[in-house]
N, C-alpha and C positions, 0 to 999 in steps of 0.2 A: 225633760220627761217626754215620753212617747205617748201617742194617742192611738188607742185601739178602737176603731169605729165599730159600733154595734147597731146593726140595721133594725133591730127590734126595739131599741131604746129610743123613744121619741121625746124624752124629756129634754129641756134646755140644758146645755152643758156649759160649765164655766169656761172662761177663756184660759187656754193653756199657756203657762208661763215657761219659757225656755230656761233650762237650768243655768247654762253658761251666761246667757244674757242677763238672767236674774241676778247672777252673782255680781255683775258689773253695774246693772241698773235695776235694782230691786223693785222700783215703782213703775217700770214700763212693761206692760203685758204684750206678748206676741200674739197677735190675732191669727187665727187659722184661716186659710183660704179654702174655699169650697173646691173640691175636685183634686186637691193635692194630698198625696199619701205621705204621711210623716212616719219616720222611723224605718224607712225602707233601706235598700242597698245604695250606698254612695256610688254614683256613676263614675266618679273619678278614680275609684279604687278597683275597677274591673280588671281582671287579668287577661292574658292572651298575647299582647304585644311583646312582652319580654321573652316569652317562649319562642315566638317566631324569630326574633332577633338572635336568640341563642342557636337555633337550628341553622339559620343562614350563616352565622359565624362558624359553626362546625363544618359546613360544606366548604366555606372559603378556606379554612385551615386544611381540609383534606385536599383541595385542589392545589394549594401551595406545596403540600407534602409530595403530591404526585409529580409536580413540576420539578421539585428539588431532586427527587429520586431519578427522574429521567435525565436531568442535567448531569448528575453524578455518574450515571451509567455511560452517557455519551463521552464525558470527560475521561473516564477510565478506559473506554475502548480506544479513544484517540491517543491516549498516552501509550497504550500497549502497541498500537500500530506504529506510532512514531519511534518507539524503542526498537521495534523490529527493523524498521528502515535504517535507523542509526547503526544498529549492529551490523547489518549487511554492508552498509557504506564503510564502516570502520574496518571490517574484514577485508574488503577490496583494497583499501588504502594500505593496510598492513602487508598484504600479499604483494602489492606493487613495490613497496619499499624493500621487502626482502629480496625480491627478484632482481632489483637494481644494485644491490650491494656488491655482488661479484664483479659487475662492470666497473664500479668505483675502485675495487681492489686492483683490477687489472690495469686501470688507468692511473693508479697511485694518487688518486684525488682524496687526500686526507680530510680536507674541509668538508666535502660533501659526504664522505663516509662517516665522519664523526657526527655530522648533523643528523644523518639517518639513524645511527645507533642511539643518539641521545633522544630522538623522538620516540623510537621504539621502547627505550628504557623507561619512559615516563608513562607508558600505558599500563592499565590494570584490567584484567590479570596480566601477569608478566608473559613476555614472548620468549619461548624456549630458545629460539635461534640467536637471541641477543648474546648469550654467554659464548656461543661458538664464534660468532663474528667479532666479539670483543677481543678474543685471543688473537684472531687474525689481524685485527686493526692494531693491536699492540705490537705484534711481530713486524708489521709493515712500518709502524712508526719508528721502532728500534732500527729497522734496516735503513730508513731514510736519514736518520740522524746518527748513523754509525760514525764513530770517531776513528782516526788513523790508529793502526796497531802500534803500541808502544815498543820502543827499542828493547831488545833482550839484554839483560844484565846478568852478572854472575849470581845475583841473589834470586834469580827466577825460580831456581829449584826450591829454595826455602819458601818463597811465596806460594809456589804451587803446593808444597806440602802443607802449609798452613791453611790454604783455602780448600783443601781436599774435602774436609767434612762438610763444608758449605755446599759443595756440588752435589752431595747426596741428599740434600733436603728436598722435600716434595716441591713440585712446581707451584709457584705462587699464582693464584687466580688473578686474571687481569680485571681491572675495574675501569670504568669509564671516567674520563676526566670530569672535574666539576663543571657546573654550568658556566661559571665565570671564564672557563678556558675557551668558550665559543664566542666569537665576535659576531654578534647578531647584526651589527651594521655591515660587516663584510658579507654575511650571508644574504642580507637584503640586497646589497649591490649585485651579487651574483644572480639573485632571483630576477632583478630588473633586467639584467643583461639577457637572461634566458627568455624572459617574456618578449623583449624587443627582437630577439633573433628567432622567435617561434619555436623554441624548445620547451613546449608546454609541459611535458612530463617532468623534466628537471625543475622547471619553475614551481610546479605544484609540490614536488618533494621538498624543495628548499623552503617554501612558504609554510608548509606543514611543520617542518623542523623548527622554524622560527616560532610558530605558535606553541610548539611543545616546550621549547626552551624558556621563552618569556612571552606569555600570552598578552602582556600589556605593552609590548614594544611596537610603537607606531601602528596601532591597530587599524586605523583608517587606510593607510597605505598598503599594509599587508592584505587587508580585506579586498580592496579594489584590484590589486594585482592578482589575487587568488580567483576572484570572480571572472576576470578577463581570461585567465589561463584555463579555467574550467569550461567556460563557454566555447572558447576556441578549440580546445582539445576534444570536447564532445562533438562539435561539428566536424572535426577532422575524422573522428572514429566512425561517425555515421556514414561518411563517404567510403569507408573500408568495405561496405557491402558490395557483393557482386551476385548476379543471378545464380541461385543455388548455393551460395556461400554467405552465411550471415556475417562473416568478418568479426568485428569487435563491437557489435551492437549492444550486447549486454553491458559491457564496460561503459559505453557511451550513455546508456540510460542511467547508470549509477552516477556518472559525472554530472549529468543534467540535474539529477535530484539534489546533489550537493550544491550546485550553483543556485538552484531555486531556494535552498535553505538560507543562503547568505545574501541574496540580492535578486536582481531582475534578470530573467533569461534573455538571451539574444533573440533577435527576430527569427521566427520560424523554428526555433529549437523545441518549443513545446509540441508543435505538429510533428516534428521528426521523432520525438520520443514516443508519441502515441502510435504513429505508424510502425515504428520499430517493434513496439510491444505487441501490436496486432500480428506482425509478421512472425515473431518468435512463437507466439501462441499457436498460429496456424501450422508452423513447421512441427511443433510437438504433437499435433493431432494426426499427422500423416502416418498411416500404418496402424493407428489405434482405432479410430472411428472415422470412416469416410464422411459421414454426415456432419460430424463436428468440424472436420477439416473444411468441408464445403462452406459451412456457415462462416467460419473464420476468414477464409479467402474471399468470400463475397463481401464482407465488411471492408477488407483491404482493397478489393477491386472497385467498390463503390465510393471510395474516398474522392474528394474533390480533385479533379485533374488527373492526369496520367503520371503519377509519381514514380519514384525509383523502383517500387515493388509491383507496379501495374502489370508489366509483361509476365513476371513469374506467377502472379496471382491468376492471370488469364490462362496460362499454360496448365497450372495445377488444377484449376476448375475443369478444364477440358479433360485432363487425365483422370480425375476422380469420377466424372460422369461416365467416361468410356469404360473404366474398370467396373463400375456398377452394372452397366449394360452387359458387359461380357460375363459377369457372374450370373446374371439372370438367364442368359442364353445357355450356359452350361447346364442349368437345371430345366431346360426346355420351357422357360417362362418368357416367351417372346413378346407378349403384350406389355409387361413392365419395361422390357428392354427398349421398346420403341421410345418411350418417354425419356429414358436416360440418354440414348443416342441423340435424340433431338436437342436435349439440353446441352450436350457437349458441342453440337454444331452451332449453338447460339453464341458460343465464345470463339471458336476457331473453325475454319473449314478444313475438311479432310476427305479425300476421295475414298479411303478405306472405311472410315466411319459412315460415310454416305451409303456405301454398299451394304454395310451391316444393317443400317436403318431400313433399306429397301427389303432385305431378306427377312428381317424380323417383322416388318409390316405385312408382307405376304403370308408368312406363317401364322401371324396373329389373326389374319382375316379368315383362315380356314381351320383355326384351332377348335377343337371340341371342348366345350366347357366341362371342367372336372369339378364335381360337387365337393364341397368341403367335408372333412371327416365328420361322421355323425349325421349327415343329411342324405343318406342313401334312400332313394325312393323305390316303391314297389314297381315292378315291370308293368307296362301298359298292356291292357287287354285289347288286342286288335281284331277280335272276332266280330264280324258284321252283325248288327242287330236285325233280327227277323221281323217282317211286318206283323201287324196285329192279326191274330187268328191263325198264323202260320207257325207250326212248331219249329223251334230252332234246331239246327244240326249240331 
């Protein structure tokens, strides 16, 4: 039972017997303690902690959701970029293989020709040139294994008459031989010989063909040979650069990317790739935006050491600044031209540019400032002011 205190009731009150305790011990009375309020709110049942935990849990779940979404977005972007790089690399490989097929036909190298065609035939989507080159390969194979002409007999006429309808049938489309017709061990031996002799392009073509015919054939050996060929061929193509001529830098970058995908790059190859990319970006900017070209060539010029592109970058920076100065002179803006000519002379010395700098400096010193459009000022009143008390004229 509960006890409701009454401040106005001063009569003695009987001892309060707790109902639960009375049920167990009916003869023990529970004495009330002065200053204690009975029948109030149980302290152990107060709310608030559960709600706080629920809110914190909600925030934690929201944070996990944000992290998961960011991770998924990053993964999707990476997959898209990787697919783009893979497509570009595959297109470069296909083009290289197609360009080498006529050389194999001219050399009558059926092993290498068949390996290339087999590799191209396994790609998806199909390569249209495969059908044309398959007919050529079939004709070459028939020519190489041609048998001696049989001796004519009296029954030749009858045989020719019998076979005449067959000659009129449509030409049968050539098909590639089955995969079992290619000796992957022989192709691997040719690839090893090509690697040892420094024939990197042929080695890469043979190793790619082996991977297309049987991806599980001596994967470690094929991978190591391919990595060596890609690194060496890329380094060779970087050396094809000459001042003013990019050579085959774009192909070297593609080969470097392929080598990085399957293993470790050779020493210095990563630096060569970055420098070549900067050089190609700078060349594309020439004639489009001189300021963009200057920024790109400055990055190339400021690379560590005087690399293969340093001299051309220095010359192009000089040319771009001189062109900007000449453009300012043509519109009689000699003061900006002074800065451009001075920047050009910071890279290379030139008597002609030094003369242009002196001329622009002299003209800038005596130039009359021209107000910008919309800032025309009222003419100044040059009439002298009369003294106080003297009427003005």
